[in-house]
C-alpha positions as CSV (number, residue, x, y, z in Angstrom):
1,X,-51.6,-57.5,-28.9
2,X,-53.3,-54.6,-27.4
3,X,-51.8,-51.9,-29.7
4,X,-53.1,-53.6,-32.7
5,X,-56.5,-54.0,-31.1
6,X,-56.5,-50.2,-30.6
7,X,-55.3,-49.5,-34.2
8,X,-58.1,-51.7,-35.6
9,X,-60.5,-49.2,-34.2
10,X,-60.5,-47.1,-37.4
11,X,-61.5,-46.8,-40.9
12,X,-59.5,-48.8,-43.3
13,X,-58.8,-46.0,-45.7
14,X,-57.2,-43.7,-43.1
15,X,-55.0,-46.7,-41.9
16,X,-53.8,-47.5,-45.4
17,X,-53.1,-43.9,-46.3
18,X,-50.9,-43.6,-43.1
19,X,-49.0,-46.9,-44.2
20,X,-48.5,-45.6,-47.7
21,X,-46.8,-42.5,-46.2
22,X,-44.9,-44.4,-43.8
23,X,-43.4,-46.9,-46.6
24,X,-42.7,-43.8,-48.8
25,X,-40.6,-42.2,-46.0
26,X,-38.7,-45.5,-45.6
27,X,-38.2,-46.0,-49.4
28,X,-36.8,-42.2,-49.6
29,X,-34.2,-43.1,-47.0
30,X,-33.3,-46.1,-49.0
31,X,-33.0,-44.1,-52.3
32,X,-30.8,-41.4,-50.4
33,X,-28.4,-44.3,-49.4
34,X,-28.0,-45.5,-52.8
35,X,-27.5,-41.9,-54.2
36,X,-24.7,-41.4,-51.5
37,X,-23.1,-44.5,-52.5
38,X,-23.3,-43.5,-56.1
39,X,-21.8,-40.1,-55.5
40,X,-19.1,-41.7,-53.3
41,X,-18.3,-44.2,-56.2
42,X,-17.9,-41.6,-58.7
43,X,-15.7,-39.6,-56.5
44,X,-13.4,-42.6,-56.0
45,X,-13.3,-43.2,-59.8
46,X,-12.2,-39.4,-60.1
47,X,-15.4,-38.6,-62.0
48,X,-17.5,-35.4,-61.3
49,X,-20.7,-35.6,-59.6
50,X,-23.3,-34.6,-62.0
51,X,-25.9,-31.8,-61.6
52,X,-28.6,-34.3,-62.2
53,X,-27.4,-36.5,-59.3
54,X,-27.3,-33.5,-57.0
55,X,-30.9,-32.5,-58.1
56,X,-32.1,-36.1,-57.7
57,X,-30.6,-36.0,-54.3
58,X,-32.4,-32.9,-53.3
59,X,-35.7,-34.0,-54.6
60,X,-35.4,-37.3,-52.7
61,X,-34.4,-35.3,-49.6
62,X,-37.4,-33.2,-49.8
63,X,-39.6,-36.3,-50.4
64,X,-38.0,-37.9,-47.3
65,X,-38.5,-35.0,-45.2
66,X,-42.1,-34.1,-46.2
67,X,-43.2,-37.8,-46.1
68,X,-41.4,-38.4,-42.7
69,X,-43.3,-35.3,-41.2
70,X,-46.6,-36.5,-42.7
71,X,-46.1,-40.0,-41.4
72,X,-45.5,-38.8,-38.0
73,X,-48.2,-36.1,-38.1
74,X,-50.8,-38.7,-39.4
75,X,-49.6,-41.4,-36.9
76,X,-50.2,-38.8,-34.0
77,X,-53.5,-37.6,-35.5
78,X,-54.5,-41.4,-36.0
79,X,-53.9,-42.5,-32.6
80,X,-55.3,-39.4,-30.8
81,X,-58.7,-40.2,-32.8
82,X,-58.5,-43.8,-31.5
83,X,-57.7,-43.0,-28.1
84,X,-60.6,-40.5,-28.1
85,X,-63.1,-43.3,-29.3
86,X,-61.8,-45.4,-26.5
87,X,-62.1,-42.7,-23.8
88,X,-65.7,-41.9,-25.1
89,X,-66.5,-45.7,-25.3
90,X,-65.4,-46.2,-21.7
91,X,-67.1,-43.1,-20.5
92,X,-70.4,-44.3,-22.2
93,X,-70.1,-47.8,-20.6
94,X,-69.5,-46.2,-17.1
95,X,-72.7,-44.1,-17.9
96,X,-74.6,-47.3,-18.6
97,X,-73.1,-49.4,-15.8
98,X,-75.1,-50.9,-13.0
99,X,-74.1,-49.1,-9.7
100,X,-73.0,-52.2,-7.8
101,X,-70.7,-53.1,-10.6
102,X,-69.3,-49.5,-10.6
103,X,-68.9,-49.8,-6.8
104,X,-66.7,-52.9,-7.0
105,X,-64.3,-51.2,-9.4
106,X,-61.6,-49.0,-7.7
107,X,-62.3,-45.6,-8.7
108,X,-58.6,-44.5,-8.5
109,X,-58.1,-47.4,-11.1
110,X,-60.5,-45.8,-13.5
111,X,-58.8,-42.3,-13.2
112,X,-55.3,-43.9,-13.6
113,X,-56.4,-45.9,-16.6
114,X,-58.0,-43.0,-18.5
115,X,-55.2,-40.6,-17.9
116,X,-51.9,-42.3,-17.0
117,X,-52.1,-45.3,-19.1
118,X,-53.6,-43.7,-22.1
119,X,-51.4,-40.8,-22.0
120,X,-48.4,-42.8,-21.6
121,X,-49.2,-44.5,-25.1
122,X,-50.2,-41.2,-26.4
123,X,-47.1,-39.4,-25.5
124,X,-44.7,-42.1,-26.8
125,X,-46.7,-43.2,-29.9
126,X,-44.7,-40.9,-32.1
127,X,-41.6,-42.6,-31.1
128,X,-43.3,-46.0,-31.9
129,X,-44.2,-44.7,-35.3
130,X,-40.8,-43.7,-35.9
131,X,-39.7,-47.2,-35.0
132,X,-42.2,-48.5,-37.5
133,X,-40.5,-46.3,-40.0
134,X,-37.2,-47.7,-39.1
135,X,-38.7,-51.3,-39.7
136,X,-39.6,-50.4,-43.2
137,X,-36.1,-48.7,-43.8
138,X,-34.5,-52.0,-42.3
139,X,-36.2,-54.1,-44.9
140,X,-35.3,-51.5,-47.9
141,X,-31.7,-51.5,-46.7
142,X,-31.3,-55.2,-46.7
143,X,-32.9,-55.2,-50.2
144,X,-30.3,-52.7,-51.4
145,X,-27.5,-54.9,-50.1
146,X,-29.2,-57.9,-51.9
147,X,-28.7,-56.0,-55.1
148,X,-25.0,-55.3,-54.4
149,X,-24.2,-58.8,-53.1
150,X,-26.5,-62.0,-52.4
151,X,-23.7,-63.4,-50.1
152,X,-23.5,-60.2,-48.0
153,X,-27.2,-60.1,-47.9
154,X,-27.4,-63.6,-46.5
155,X,-24.9,-62.9,-43.9
156,X,-26.3,-59.5,-42.8
157,X,-29.9,-60.6,-42.9
158,X,-29.2,-63.8,-40.9
159,X,-27.2,-61.7,-38.2
160,X,-30.0,-59.1,-38.2
161,X,-32.8,-61.5,-37.7
162,X,-30.9,-63.5,-35.1
163,X,-30.4,-60.2,-33.1
164,X,-33.9,-59.1,-33.5
165,X,-35.2,-62.6,-32.5
166,X,-32.9,-62.7,-29.5
167,X,-34.2,-59.2,-28.5
168,X,-37.9,-60.1,-28.9
169,X,-37.3,-63.5,-26.8
170,X,-35.9,-61.2,-24.0
171,X,-38.7,-58.9,-24.3
172,X,-41.3,-61.5,-23.5
173,X,-39.2,-62.3,-20.4
174,X,-39.2,-58.7,-19.5
175,X,-43.0,-58.5,-19.9
176,X,-43.6,-60.2,-16.6
177,X,-41.0,-57.9,-14.9
178,X,-42.6,-54.7,-16.3
179,X,-46.0,-56.2,-14.8
180,X,-44.4,-56.5,-11.4
181,X,-43.2,-53.0,-11.7
182,X,-46.8,-51.7,-12.5
183,X,-48.0,-53.6,-9.4
184,X,-45.4,-52.2,-7.1
185,X,-46.0,-48.7,-8.5
186,X,-49.8,-49.1,-7.7
187,X,-48.9,-50.3,-4.2
188,X,-46.7,-47.3,-3.9
189,X,-49.4,-44.9,-4.8
190,X,-51.9,-46.6,-2.6
191,X,-49.4,-46.3,0.3
192,X,-48.6,-42.8,-0.4
193,X,-52.5,-42.1,-0.4
194,X,-52.8,-42.9,3.1
195,X,-50.3,-39.9,3.9
196,X,-52.6,-37.4,2.6
197,X,-56.1,-39.0,3.2
198,X,-55.1,-40.1,6.8
199,X,-52.9,-37.1,7.6
200,X,-55.0,-36.2,10.8
201,X,-54.7,-39.7,12.2
202,X,-50.9,-40.2,11.6
203,X,-50.1,-37.0,13.0
204,X,-52.0,-38.0,16.2
205,X,-50.4,-41.3,16.4
206,X,-46.8,-41.6,16.2
207,X,-46.8,-45.4,16.1
208,X,-49.3,-45.5,13.3
209,X,-47.2,-42.9,11.4
210,X,-43.9,-44.9,11.8
211,X,-45.6,-48.2,10.9
212,X,-47.0,-46.6,7.8
213,X,-43.6,-45.0,6.8
214,X,-41.8,-48.3,7.4
215,X,-44.3,-50.0,5.0
216,X,-44.0,-47.3,2.4
217,X,-40.2,-47.6,2.6
218,X,-40.6,-51.4,2.2
219,X,-42.6,-50.9,-1.0
220,X,-40.2,-48.6,-2.5
221,X,-37.2,-50.6,-1.7
222,X,-38.9,-53.5,-3.4
223,X,-39.9,-51.3,-6.3
224,X,-36.3,-50.0,-6.6
225,X,-34.9,-53.6,-6.6
226,X,-37.3,-54.7,-9.4
227,X,-36.6,-51.5,-11.6
228,X,-32.8,-52.1,-11.2
229,X,-33.2,-55.7,-12.1
230,X,-35.3,-54.6,-15.3
231,X,-32.7,-51.9,-16.0
232,X,-29.9,-54.4,-15.8
233,X,-31.7,-56.7,-18.4
234,X,-32.1,-53.6,-20.7
235,X,-28.6,-52.6,-20.5
236,X,-27.4,-56.1,-21.5
237,X,-29.7,-56.2,-24.4
238,X,-28.8,-52.7,-25.6
239,X,-25.1,-53.5,-25.2
240,X,-25.7,-56.8,-27.3
241,X,-27.3,-54.8,-29.9
242,X,-24.5,-52.1,-30.3
243,X,-21.8,-55.1,-30.1
244,X,-23.6,-57.0,-32.7
245,X,-23.6,-54.0,-35.2
246,X,-19.9,-53.7,-34.8
247,X,-19.3,-57.4,-35.1
248,X,-21.4,-57.5,-38.2
249,X,-19.4,-54.5,-39.8
250,X,-16.2,-56.5,-39.0
251,X,-17.6,-59.6,-40.6
252,X,-18.4,-57.7,-43.8
253,X,-15.0,-56.0,-44.0
254,X,-12.7,-58.6,-42.9
255,X,-14.2,-62.1,-43.5
256,X,-16.5,-62.0,-46.6
257,X,-13.5,-60.7,-48.9
258,X,-11.6,-63.8,-48.1
259,X,-14.6,-66.1,-49.4
260,X,-16.0,-64.1,-52.3
261,X,-14.2,-62.7,-55.5
262,X,-15.3,-59.5,-56.7
263,X,-16.4,-58.5,-53.3
264,X,-13.9,-55.8,-52.9
265,X,-15.5,-53.6,-55.5
266,X,-18.7,-53.1,-53.5
267,X,-17.4,-53.7,-50.0
268,X,-17.6,-50.0,-49.2
269,X,-21.1,-49.8,-50.5
270,X,-22.0,-52.7,-48.2
271,X,-20.2,-51.4,-45.3
272,X,-22.0,-47.9,-45.8
273,X,-25.4,-49.7,-45.9
274,X,-24.6,-52.0,-42.9
275,X,-23.6,-48.8,-40.8
276,X,-27.0,-47.3,-42.0
277,X,-28.7,-50.2,-40.5
278,X,-27.5,-48.9,-37.0
279,X,-30.1,-46.3,-36.9
280,X,-33.1,-48.5,-37.7
281,X,-32.1,-51.3,-35.4
282,X,-31.3,-48.9,-32.5
283,X,-34.7,-47.3,-33.2
284,X,-36.5,-50.5,-33.0
285,X,-34.6,-51.9,-29.8
286,X,-34.9,-48.5,-28.1
287,X,-38.8,-48.4,-28.6
288,X,-39.3,-51.9,-27.4
289,X,-39.5,-50.9,-23.7
290,X,-42.0,-48.2,-24.5
291,X,-43.8,-50.7,-26.7
292,X,-44.0,-53.1,-23.8
293,X,-45.2,-50.4,-21.4
294,X,-47.7,-49.0,-23.8
295,X,-49.0,-52.6,-24.5
296,X,-49.4,-53.4,-21.0
297,X,-51.1,-50.1,-20.4
298,X,-53.7,-50.6,-22.9
299,X,-54.3,-54.1,-21.6
300,X,-55.3,-52.5,-18.4
301,X,-57.6,-50.1,-20.3
302,X,-59.2,-52.9,-22.2
303,X,-59.6,-54.9,-18.7
304,X,-61.5,-51.9,-17.4
305,X,-63.8,-51.8,-20.4
306,X,-64.5,-55.5,-19.9
307,X,-65.3,-55.0,-16.5
308,X,-67.6,-52.2,-17.3
309,X,-69.4,-54.2,-19.9
310,X,-70.3,-57.0,-17.4
311,X,-72.2,-54.3,-15.5
312,X,-73.8,-52.9,-18.4
313,X,-77.6,-52.5,-18.1
314,X,-79.0,-51.3,-21.3
315,X,-78.2,-51.1,-25.1
316,X,-79.6,-47.7,-25.1
317,X,-79.5,-45.5,-22.1
318,X,-81.2,-42.8,-23.8
319,X,-84.3,-44.9,-24.9
320,X,-87.2,-42.8,-25.5
321,X,-89.2,-41.9,-22.3
322,X,-93.0,-41.9,-22.6
323,X,-93.0,-40.4,-19.0
324,X,-96.4,-41.7,-18.2
325,X,-94.9,-42.8,-14.8
326,X,-94.9,-39.0,-13.8
327,X,-98.7,-39.3,-13.2
328,X,-98.3,-42.3,-10.8
329,X,-100.7,-42.8,-7.9
330,X,-98.8,-45.3,-6.0
331,X,-95.6,-47.2,-6.3
332,X,-95.4,-50.8,-4.7
333,X,-92.2,-52.8,-4.1
334,X,-93.3,-56.2,-3.5
335,X,-91.1,-59.1,-1.7
336,X,-88.0,-57.2,-2.3
337,X,-84.7,-59.2,-1.5
338,X,-81.0,-57.9,-2.2
339,X,-77.7,-59.4,-1.2
340,X,-74.5,-57.6,-1.3
341,X,-72.3,-60.7,-2.0
342,X,-73.2,-64.2,-3.0
343,X,-71.8,-65.7,0.0
344,X,-74.2,-66.6,2.8
345,X,-72.6,-64.3,5.3
346,X,-73.1,-61.2,2.9
347,X,-75.5,-58.4,4.2
348,X,-79.2,-59.1,2.9
349,X,-82.1,-56.9,3.1
350,X,-85.5,-58.2,2.6
351,X,-88.0,-59.8,1.9
352,X,-90.1,-56.7,2.5
353,X,-93.0,-54.8,0.7
354,X,-93.4,-51.3,0.6
355,X,-96.2,-49.0,-0.8
356,X,-95.4,-45.4,-1.7
357,X,-98.6,-43.2,-2.3
358,X,-98.3,-40.0,-4.2
359,X,-97.9,-37.2,-1.9
360,X,-96.6,-39.2,0.9
361,X,-93.9,-38.1,3.5
362,X,-92.2,-41.2,4.9
363,X,-89.5,-41.4,7.4
364,X,-87.2,-44.5,7.4
365,X,-85.6,-45.2,10.7
366,X,-83.0,-47.8,12.0
367,X,-79.6,-48.3,13.5
368,X,-76.3,-48.1,11.8
369,X,-76.1,-51.1,9.2
370,X,-79.8,-51.8,9.2
371,X,-80.1,-51.4,5.4
372,X,-81.6,-47.7,5.1
373,X,-79.4,-46.5,2.3
374,X,-79.6,-49.7,0.6
375,X,-83.4,-49.6,0.7
376,X,-83.1,-46.1,-0.8
377,X,-81.0,-47.4,-3.6
378,X,-83.5,-50.3,-4.2
379,X,-86.4,-47.9,-4.1
380,X,-85.1,-45.4,-6.8
381,X,-83.6,-48.4,-9.0
382,X,-80.1,-47.7,-8.4
383,X,-79.7,-51.1,-7.2
384,X,-81.3,-53.9,-8.9
385,X,-83.3,-56.3,-6.8
386,X,-82.1,-59.8,-6.5
387,X,-85.9,-60.9,-6.1
388,X,-89.3,-59.3,-6.0
389,X,-90.9,-56.8,-8.3
390,X,-91.5,-53.0,-8.6
391,X,-94.9,-51.7,-9.8
392,X,-95.8,-48.2,-10.8
393,X,-99.6,-48.4,-10.5
394,X,-100.3,-51.5,-12.3
395,X,-97.1,-51.5,-14.5
396,X,-94.3,-53.8,-13.6
397,X,-90.9,-52.0,-13.9
398,X,-89.0,-54.4,-16.3
399,X,-85.3,-53.7,-17.1
400,X,-86.2,-51.6,-20.2
401,X,-88.3,-49.4,-18.2
402,X,-85.9,-48.6,-15.4
403,X,-84.4,-45.4,-16.9
404,X,-87.9,-44.1,-17.1
405,X,-88.6,-45.3,-13.6
406,X,-85.4,-43.6,-12.1
407,X,-86.5,-40.2,-13.7
408,X,-89.0,-39.9,-11.0
409,X,-86.5,-39.8,-8.2
410,X,-84.3,-36.9,-7.1
411,X,-81.7,-38.4,-4.4
412,X,-79.2,-36.8,-1.8
413,X,-77.2,-39.4,-0.3
414,X,-74.4,-38.9,2.4
415,X,-71.8,-39.3,-0.4
416,X,-73.5,-36.9,-2.7
417,X,-71.6,-35.2,-5.4
418,X,-72.3,-31.5,-6.2
419,X,-71.6,-30.7,-9.9
420,X,-69.8,-27.4,-10.7
421,X,-72.5,-26.7,-13.2
422,X,-76.2,-27.2,-13.6
423,X,-75.9,-30.0,-16.2
424,X,-79.1,-30.8,-17.9
425,X,-80.9,-27.8,-16.7
426,X,-81.3,-24.9,-19.4
427,X,-82.5,-21.3,-19.0
428,X,-82.6,-21.5,-15.3
429,X,-83.4,-17.9,-13.9
430,X,-80.5,-16.6,-11.7
431,X,-82.8,-14.5,-9.8
432,X,-85.0,-17.7,-9.0
433,X,-81.8,-19.5,-7.9
434,X,-80.6,-16.7,-5.8
435,X,-84.0,-16.3,-4.0
436,X,-83.8,-20.2,-3.2
437,X,-80.2,-19.5,-1.9
438,X,-81.5,-16.9,0.3
439,X,-84.2,-19.1,1.6
440,X,-81.4,-21.7,2.5
441,X,-79.8,-18.8,4.3
442,X,-76.6,-18.9,2.1
443,X,-76.8,-15.5,0.6
444,X,-73.7,-14.1,2.2
445,X,-71.6,-17.1,1.0
446,X,-72.6,-18.2,-2.3
447,X,-74.5,-16.6,-5.5
448,X,-75.6,-18.1,-8.7
449,X,-74.3,-17.0,-12.1
450,X,-73.3,-18.3,-15.5
451,X,-75.4,-21.6,-14.6
452,X,-73.0,-22.4,-11.7
453,X,-72.6,-21.5,-7.9
454,X,-69.9,-19.1,-7.3
455,X,-68.1,-21.3,-4.8
456,X,-68.4,-24.9,-3.3
457,X,-65.8,-23.9,-0.5
458,X,-68.7,-24.5,2.2
459,X,-69.5,-26.9,5.1
460,X,-71.0,-30.3,4.4
461,X,-74.4,-29.0,5.6
462,X,-74.1,-26.0,3.4
463,X,-73.5,-28.1,0.3
464,X,-76.3,-30.2,1.1
465,X,-78.5,-27.1,0.9
466,X,-77.1,-26.4,-2.5
467,X,-77.8,-30.0,-3.4
468,X,-81.4,-29.5,-2.5
469,X,-81.8,-26.4,-4.4
470,X,-80.5,-28.4,-7.5
471,X,-82.8,-31.2,-6.8
472,X,-85.9,-28.7,-6.4
473,X,-84.8,-27.2,-9.9
474,X,-84.7,-30.6,-11.3
475,X,-88.4,-30.7,-10.2
476,X,-88.6,-34.6,-10.0
477,X,-91.7,-36.2,-8.5
478,X,-90.0,-38.1,-5.6
479,X,-87.4,-37.0,-3.3
480,X,-85.2,-39.3,-1.2
481,X,-83.2,-37.5,1.4
482,X,-80.8,-39.8,3.1
483,X,-79.6,-38.0,6.5
484,X,-79.9,-34.7,4.9
485,X,-80.5,-32.8,8.3
486,X,-77.6,-34.7,10.1
487,X,-75.0,-32.0,9.1
488,X,-77.2,-29.0,9.6
489,X,-77.1,-26.5,12.7
490,X,-79.9,-27.0,15.2
491,X,-81.6,-23.9,13.7
492,X,-81.7,-25.1,10.1
493,X,-82.4,-28.8,11.2
494,X,-85.8,-27.5,12.7
495,X,-86.3,-25.4,9.6
496,X,-85.9,-28.5,7.4
497,X,-88.6,-30.4,9.3
498,X,-91.1,-27.5,10.0
499,X,-90.7,-25.5,6.7
500,X,-88.7,-27.4,3.8
501,X,-90.5,-30.7,4.1
502,X,-94.1,-29.1,4.3
503,X,-93.4,-27.1,1.3
504,X,-92.2,-30.0,-0.8
505,X,-95.3,-31.6,0.3
506,X,-97.5,-28.6,-0.8
507,X,-95.7,-28.8,-4.1
508,X,-97.3,-32.3,-4.7
509,X,-94.0,-33.9,-4.2
510,X,-93.5,-37.4,-2.5
511,X,-90.7,-37.3,0.2
512,X,-88.8,-40.1,1.9
513,X,-86.4,-39.1,4.5
514,X,-83.8,-41.3,6.4
515,X,-83.7,-39.8,9.9
516,X,-82.5,-40.3,13.6
517,X,-84.4,-37.1,14.6
518,X,-87.0,-38.6,16.9
519,X,-88.4,-35.3,18.0
520,X,-89.7,-34.5,14.5
521,X,-91.3,-38.0,13.7
522,X,-94.7,-36.3,14.1
523,X,-94.0,-34.5,10.8
524,X,-94.0,-37.7,8.6
525,X,-97.3,-39.2,7.4
526,X,-95.8,-42.7,7.8
527,X,-92.9,-44.1,9.6
528,X,-90.9,-47.2,8.5
529,X,-88.6,-49.0,10.8
530,X,-85.7,-50.9,9.5
531,X,-83.6,-53.7,11.4
532,X,-81.0,-55.9,9.7
533,X,-82.6,-55.7,6.5
534,X,-86.3,-56.3,7.9
535,X,-88.8,-53.4,7.5
536,X,-92.1,-52.8,9.3
537,X,-94.3,-50.0,9.5
538,X,-94.2,-47.6,12.6
539,X,-91.3,-47.0,15.1
540,X,-91.4,-48.3,18.8
541,X,-92.5,-45.5,21.4
542,X,-89.4,-44.0,22.8
543,X,-87.1,-45.6,20.2
544,X,-83.8,-43.6,20.1
545,X,-80.9,-43.6,17.6
546,X,-77.7,-42.0,17.6
547,X,-76.4,-39.9,14.6
548,X,-74.7,-41.5,11.7
549,X,-75.6,-43.3,8.4
550,X,-75.4,-46.9,7.4
551,X,-73.0,-46.5,4.6
552,X,-75.5,-48.2,2.2
553,X,-75.3,-51.4,4.2
């Protein structure tokens, strides 16, 4: 059970403390019931209710109130601490994951799991905790009935156990239905996403718009049918529980007195206790749907965690770095092979060998789908090679050295992400950054203050200029720029080739550029041509390529 799996992520002492308080709240409830019956009995016999009984009732009520409040507070504190541990653990595993493994997980699934699924459990755990208190109270009430009449205890307990067993069996059946609801809800959200992300296309194509809307209507109609069916099953179960309780009281009042002598002396106490059971049983049955959904949601959380574990690379991502790679003279990628899929028809790059000398400015060229972006990700260690070896000077880059090797690189890919703050950079001079912004001809659009840029509401090319500023502030040894100039205007594109690249080279940096701009090939020290995953030095004379990236393939 996934909920128990989550709850076990805790110190034993804190778990037992919470259990003690919960049991105390249930015990106080049972004592209140006994005191009410005692007072009612004295009133029935014409005896006055003593002041001691009233004081005892008030003390017990205070204990009930305080312990109940403490139980719910501790339960909420407890579950939030466990969810925090789980969120942190998943984020840590995302941090350590292999890029290919992360690419194969739907990012929308990660966001929904970490927010929607966890928040659902978080928001309803107080009610689930209240149901746990009700379970304790149920046991204590049955114990009280046993003290009054063993025969009544057998009848009431048997009926209660039967009802809960029936409810539990129906809950198991509904699990599958709830899973179907979750699947249809995911399909609905995916279809709804087409409306926003594909808005321009569907506004220009009425047939596409109508077909999309028809598909969305089909999905929500199926969702409605499943939800109505699930609701109908819950209605039957809830009606059964209510009918059961009235039937139980009827048996206690009308049937048991016919078979057991002396029963009439305690019948009103047993009836009161039986009616008192209505609350706990109703709380348990009402919490069951939330329990099911929370359990299924946590199942998705743990499935995500297991998927991330499969792609986890290192035991310690922040292993101590000697940084001796920073003094490298050359990097050699030897007989490199990589395949996206295990099937034979999956894209494969290699085998190829590439030597990068310190201070080189290398251009990579090739058509769409030739494997340029894939080569970049292999060069910087974001993808792990299927075959082949990487050497920094004479040192082989084995798995445990990958973090140190990656620290050599600063990369700007077509799908780059520009963070809202300069994470990992401390004490950056605003004056220096604003000078770089002016150099990138963005001074009339953005400024740098409080360790962040004033805006990111810029064109793609302008945001790439900010990304390059961040890369230069990080001051890595090797720069990989994947189609960086593709989104720049003609003036700044020329500035990139005739001023920015020479400046990086003058700083002693090694630069690799994916480009289609054949008129600037003379800027490079070397040119590498890729075609269907094969690599060779140089580019054919007159070779022309249109704009666009290979999307990592």
